[in-house]
Each structure stands twice: as C-alpha cells, then as structure tokens.
N, C-alpha and C positions, 0 to 999 in steps of 0.2 A: 457473431460468426461462431458456428459450432466447429470445434476441431474433431470431435468424434461423434458418432451416430449414437442414439439412444441404446443403452443396454438394458437388459431384462431387470436387474436390480433396481430397487427404488433408491432415489437419493435421500439420505439421511443427514448429511453434512455438507455446508457450503464452506469453502476455503477461499478467502476473498484478499485480493491485494486491496490497499488503501488509496494511495495516490493514483489517480487515473480512473479509479472505479467509484469510490465513495466521495473522495475529495480531491481538489487539484493536487498536483504534486506539491510536496513540502519545499523543495529547493532545487528546482530545475533551471535549465539554461534561460528560460524566459525571466524567472525571478533573479537570477544572478545578473543578466544584463540590466534589468531594471534597477538594481542595487548599485551597479556600477555607475549608472546615469544619476541616480539620485545622490550618491555620496562622492561622485567625482573620481572614481577608480579608474585605473587602466584596465579595460576589460579583459584584454588578451593575457596579461601578466596575472590577474585575479583568477582568470579561468585556468591558467595553466597550474597555479598553486592549488586550485581546488582539486583537479583532477589528480594531482600527486597526493592529496591529503584525504579526500573524501571515502576512499574505501575504508580507512581506519576509523573514521568518524562513523560510517554506517555499520560496521561490524562491532562497534562499542569498545574500541581499543583506546579511543581518545574522547574527551568531553567536547561540547560545542565550545566552550571558551579555549580549549586547546586548538580546535579546528581554526577559530577566529584568530588566535595569534599567529598561526601559520599562513593564513591567506589574507588578512586584512591588517592586523595590528602589529605586523613585524616592522612597520614603519610607524612614526608619529602620525596621528590623524586629527583633523579639526573636528571630529565628532566622537561620540562616546560609544563605548561597546554597548550600553544599554540601548541607544538609538538604533544601532544596527541589528541587535537581536530583535527589537520590537519590528523592525521593518521585515526581517525573516519571518516572524511568526504571522505577520499581517498578509502574507502571500497566500495563506491557506484559506479556502472557502469550499463549501459543499457543492458537489455535482447534483443538480435539480432532480429530486425524486429518487435517487438511488438508495439512500439510507432508508427512507420511508418503504420502499418496494421490498428491500431485504427484511426489514422488521415485520412487515405483513406476512411475508412467506415464512418467516421462522415461526411466527405464532400461529399460522393456519395449518403448517405441515410438521410442526414439532421438530424443527431442524436444529442441529448443532452448527453454529456459526463460529468460525475461526479466522483470525487475522494472519495473513503471512506476508510480511511486509519488510521491504528494505528502506530503514530510515534510522537516524540518529536517535539517541535516547530522549534528548530534550525536545525535539520536535514531536517525536511519538507521544510524550506524556502531554504536551501542550494540545496537540490535535485530538487525542483521546477524551481529554477533558472539555474542551472548547466545543466539540461537536457531539458529545455524548456517546461516544463509540463503545465505552465500556459497558453500557446498557444494551448494547446490541450483540457484542462479541461475548462468547463463552470464555475464550482464552485469547491471548494477544502474543503471536510470535513475531516480534519486530528483531530484525537482524542485530541490533544494538543490544538486545536482552540476551539473545542465545548465541551470538557470536558466529553466526552462519548467515550467508548472504545468497539470495538467489542469483545465479541458477544453480546453486549446489543441490544436488538431489538429496542431500542428507537433510535439509530443511523440510523438504516435503515429507519425508519417512517421520521426521520428528512432530510434524504436524499431525499426521495420521496416528502416531502412538499417543500424543496428548490427548487428542479427540476421542480416541478409542474407537476408530472407524476403518473399515477396509477400504482400499482404493476403488472397489467397485460401486460402493455406496456413497462416493465422495465426489464432488464437483469443484473444480478450481476455476476463478474468474479472475482474469487480469487483462489489462489493455495492451500487454506486450506479448505478442505471439511467441517469442522465444520461450518465456517463463511458462506459458501454457504447455508449450511442446515438451518441455522438460518435466513438468508435472505429469504429462501423458506418458512419458517414458517410464514414470514410476507406477502407472496402472491407474491414475485418477483420469477421470473424464474431464475434458477441459471445454472452456468458453472463453472466447476473445470478446472482451467488451468493446463495442463502438458507441453505442447509444443506449439511453434508457429503453426506447421502444424496441430496439433489436434484442437487447437482453432480457426483457420481459417476455418476448415471444419465444425465445430460445429456451427460457427456463421452463416456460408452460409445455414445451415439447419434451422436457425431462420429467414431466409430470408434476410440476411445481407451479401451477396455474395461480393467478392473483385473484380471479373472479369469485364472487360468492356462488355457493352452491344453490341450484335452483330448489 
C-alpha cells in the first residue's frame, strides 16, 4: 500500500524495516507465546515482565542476558539459559522473496539500502549473519546500536544523515503503518509492506522495476 504518490525525484535510497519486511519478527507475541508453551511459563506473567523490560533491551540499555534475567530467570528454571536463547533465535525465518527482490533492485538501480530496525543487539547480530543481511545493507541502524527507537523522528533523520540522502530521494518500507507515517512526516516517501507481490508492484510505480530491460 502506497502512503504517498510518486514524486518527481528519482529514488536513490531504500530504508527498510527488517522484521515483517525481510524476515519474520525477531521476538513477537507469537514467539513469546510459543516459548511459554515450550518451557512451561505462565504466559501472562512472562508477557507483563516482557513489556516492562523490552524497551530497555531494544534501545540497547540492557543485554539479552539481562532481559532474560528480568523476564525468565528471576526464578529457578528446569531449563538452561542456552536452551531458551536458542529457542529465541530459532523463531527467525526469511519472508519468501523479499531479500532477493531488494538485492536485485539494489544492483539494477544502484540504490543505497539502509536498515532502520527496532531490535535488541544480540538478535540483530544473529539475524544479520544468519540471513546474510550485511551483504544487502550499506549500513544498519538498529535501535540497540544507536539508542533510538521508532517512532522517534530522530532515527529517520539519522538514517538520512548516515546515508547522505535527501528525504525526496528516499523511500521507507515497513509493515507497520504508524512507522511509515512518521517517516513521511520527516519527508520520506513511504510504502506499507503487505506482500511480496504488492510491494514489487508499488516499487515499480516509484521507478524501481524488477523486470529486465527489453
């Protein structure tokens, strides 16, 4: 779904969310509920502790081990920290075709591609290595690296500064409409990701076609 109509300036940079666009979310409600079932946790108590702690983890104020100390291992458990961490990491999977699409468009159109993601440091590093994201992104602005979280407009301004691009030549893609709206308030053109097919068509309308030239 397009948030803004096509402007005259050509797009030279893509700013991408990671979870929900290129990969599944790293640690969302579905994953936490699955963890509670797998490890026999009281989901409501676990989820409350998660919400009281997760902002600090995503903004890089605490480590993954500190997050787990506060949410899971505040009580004795019959499972290890290593088993729980492995389960967390195993929740990540690629969304079919999206990384390949962005890679082709980057090569074809000479785009600068920047990650703008809310995610804890350990999950970010694991996912970037596991799924080869550092060969796709020119720079990686994770909330835990820069201590800013969407929807803070300062994060989008930082992304523009790092990429050395103007808002008019930049396009932000996210599966959450609110974050696209905030990026649009900073002048970026925006695209809400719904599916591979819809996003491919929308990118083509911005002049970023995926087809070979005749």
